[in-house]
N, C-alpha and C positions, 0 to 999 in steps of 0.2 A: 754636875747636878746629881743629887742623891736619888736613888730609885724610889724612895718613899715620897719625895716631893713630886717626881714625875708621875707616879701612880695617882696621887691626890689630884693633880692637875688633869690627868687623862680621864679620871672618873667624872669630871665635870663637863666633859664634851658631850654633844648630842649623840644619840645611839649610833647613827650612821658613821659619824667621824670616829667613834670608838671602835666600831667594827672594821673600818678601813685600817686604823692604826693596829689593831690586833692582828689583822691579816698580814700586814707588813712585818710586824715583829715576828710572827710565826714563820713567815717566809725567810726571814734572816737567820733563823736557827739552823736550818739544813737545806741543802739543795734537793729539789725533787727530781728524781731520775726522769730522763726524757720519755721513756716508755710509759711511766705512770702519768706524766703530764698529757701525753698523747691519748691515753686511755680515758682520762677525764674529759678531754676535748671531744672524743668520739661519743662518750656518754651524754654530754651536754647537747651535742648536735642531734643525737638520737631522740632525746627527750623533747627538744624543740620541734623536730619533725613530727613526733607523735602528737604534740599539742596542736600543731597546725592542721593535722589531719583529723583532729577531734577525738583521737584515741586516748588522750590524757587530759584530765580536767585541771584547770588552774586552781590554786589555793592562795588566798591572800597572805601576805607576809604576817600580819597580826594573827591570823588563824593558825598558820603553820607554827609560829612561836608559841601560841597557847597550847597547841597539841604537844609540842616538844616539852614544855614546862610540866604538862600533866604526866607525860611518860617518864620524865627524868627529873623528879623533884629534888631539890637540894637537900 
């Protein structure tokens, strides 16, 4: 199957399915070193602990995306 056809089909998927597909494609390009993976896990756990303690405020997905789009326009 040609990449152009795959791209056309992929762009018709719902946002979440496109995000999962993009993540899988990016992961297939290179292997993440174990120490980097471990660092991301520690960061995620630290942020979750901070959220549970009330030290970090949650932001909705749509609000976060709107802020990113504002900061990094195309």
